[in-house]
N, C-alpha and C positions, 0 to 999 in steps of 0.2 A: 819723452821732452828730451832733448840733448843741450849740455853746452861744454863739449869737449875740445881738447887740441885734436886735430887729427892733420891729413895730407890729401894733395890734390897734384894728381899728374897730367888729367888733362882728359880726353878721347880718342881714344884707339887702342889697338895691339902696343902700337908703336911707341906712342906718347905711355902707355904703361912700363915698357918695357928696361927704359931707360930711368934710374932710381936718380939720377942729378936732372930731372926735371922737374921733379916736387916739389912742391910748394907746402910749406905749413901754411894753418889758417885756424879760427877758433870755428868750431859748426854748433850754432845756434840754431835749432830745429826742432820743430814739433809735427808729430803726426799721428791721426787716430785713423780707423777703417773699421768700422762697426758693419756688421753682417745681420740678417737676417735669413734662417736656413726654414726650410719647410720640407720633410720627406715624402717624396711622390713615389714610392715603392720601397721593397726592402732592401734598405743600406742604402740607400738615391735621394741626394738632395737636391735642389734648387733654392736660388735666395738671391737677395737683393742686398746693396751694399751702397756704402759712403766713401769715398776715401780722397784724404784731406792729408794736407803737407805744406808748413812754413816753414822755409831753410835759407842761410844767411849765411854768409862766410865773412865771419869777421875779422879783421886785422891780419889779411895775407901778406905773406910774408915780401912778397917781391912789387907794393905798394903801385907804381903806375905803370910798373911793367907785370901786373898778377895775372895769371894765366885765367882768370875769373872776366877778366874785360874782353877777351875774346870769344866768351859765348852769350847767345844773343839774350839769354837771360840775365844778363849781368851777375851779382854775387846776390843776389837776392831772388828765391822763388816761392810762387803760391800756386799749387797746384789742387784743385778739386774735380770730383768725376764721382760718377755711380757708375757700378759694377753688378754686373748678371753673374752668378757662379752656379755649378755643377759640381758636385762631388761625387762620388761612389765610397763609401767606406765597407770593407768585412774586416775590420785588422781585431784581434781576439782582445788586445788592448793597448790603446792609444797612446802613453806614454813609454811603451816599452813591446811592440810586438813582438809576438815570435812566430806567428802565422797569419796568412788575410794579406789584402791590396787594400789600397789610396789612391784615389784618384780626385783629381781636383781641375778645373778649369774658369779661369775670372779672364772677362774681358772689361775692361774701364773706359769710357769713356769721357778727356776732361776737355773744358768748355769754359770761355769766360763769362759766359749766360749762369754758367755754376758757381760761380766765383775765382776759376783759374784765370793765372794768367794770360796762359797762351792754349792754345786747342794743340790736343795729343790724343796719343789711343795705345792700350796696350793689353795684351795678351799674355797669360802667365798660365802654365802649366805644370804639373807635378805627380810624375806615379812613383808610388813605391811598393814591391814586392817582399812578402818576407817567407822565408821559406826553414821549417824546422829540419834539420839536419837529427838531434837529440834530444834527450830530454836536458844539456847543459848547451847547446850549440844550435844558433840560426846563423843563415845566410839571406843577406838585406841588399836591394838594389834601389836606387834612384836616382830618378831621371828627371832631369828639370830645364823646361825654355822659356822664354821671355822675350816678347818680341813689343818693339816700340815703333811710332810711326806716327809722322807731325811736327809738328814743332818742339821736342823734347827738350825739357831743362837738362840741366848737367848731373841733379841731382835725381831723377828720374828715368835717368839712362839704365839699363839692365847691367848689373856688375857679376865677375867672375870673383869670387871670395867672400867665405864668412863665416863662424861658427856653424854653422850647418853642412856647408857643401863646399866644396874647394878648397879646404884645409890646407893650411899652407900660406895663402896668398893674404897678405894686408887689406884689408876690405876698403874699397872706393880702389884702390890700382888698377883694376880693370873693367874698365866699361867702356859701352858700346851699344845703340840702338839692340842690338839683339844678340843672346848669348844662347848656349844648350851647355849642359855638364851631364857627366853621369856617373856613378859610383857604386862601388861593391866593398860591402862590409862584413867581415869574418867575426862574430860574437860568442864570444865561448863564457860561462860560469864557473869558476874552480871553485876551490873548498871555503866552508862559509859563504860572505858576502863579497869574497873578491870575483873579480874579473878580467877580462882585459877585449880590445875588439883591435883587430888588422884591417886597414882600408888599402884600397888602390883606385882612383878614378882620373876623369880629366876633362877639359872642358872650352870651348871656345868660341869666339864672341866675331859679327862685320855689322859695318857698317845700312848694307844692304840685305833684305830677308833670303835673299833669293843667293847669298855668297858664303852664306854660313855654313860652315866646312870645309870650305877651300881655304881657306886662310891657316893660320898657326893654332894648332891646342898646346893644350896647358896642362901640366902631369899635375898628381897630388896622390904621395902616399902615406898613408902613418901607422902608430901606434896606440892604444889609449888603456890608459887602468879605470875599472869600473868598481865604485861600491856598493851595495846595497843596502840605505840605510831604511828602508822597508821595504814590505814583498813587491817587488818588481819596480820600484822607482829607485834609479841609481844616479849616484854621482859619477860623476865623468872627467878627467883630465884626458887630454888627446894632446898628442903630440905631431905635426901636421908638417909635412917635407914637400913645399912648391919648385920649380924652376928659380934658382937663386933669389929662393924665399924660403920662411919659413914660420913657424907659431904656434903657443901652448895654448888652451884654449880649457876652461873650468866652468863647466856648465851642471846645472842639474835636467834630470832626462837625458834620451840619446840624441845624437843632431838630427836620427830622421826615423 
């Protein structure tokens, strides 16, 4: 549940790159996505879930000229859909893996018959690989893609930028139907409970899935401090830098 001030730039790369294009509003939203997973083989799972969200853009700055008036859903949107999930997970420790792999694929169908304002579908994929370089250092890879089609409301578009990937970009600034990102992170434990990470990555987005990768790519680089408050559980403070953008992130657990 959220009730917080934020910004909306519109849809597409060109809208996001123009900082003067942003509109301040208060996001009032509720989202739940429960799922039940069944193990079908070693480290392999199938599952079903429900994905529901209700979002309202309250008090937009531009009033009668608000960017939300150009959206088919308007300032308010309700999305409700059923999900099918597949995952493969061989990580040695979920919160802070040093070896193993993780793959997740989720397909969700949203429809009025399920309580949704519009009919659309999303496909989300994530792949993580962890390789231990030594007793105190790990190299981690994250690949992520999200693809949406149909009458997709503005709050359900794919985004580049949050506290897990494409760090350094304001969440929601860059959004479109389809998005892909990748990042490589070096994690190093120092003496006692201290450590640091370094990462570099990139991401792109498009309206049509066939055009993904042909447009502009956004870079991200950054560094972070780690404090191990209990065995293999870290508090992280990250600083990410993007294209004409940057951000600090304070979280418990690794980014991926």
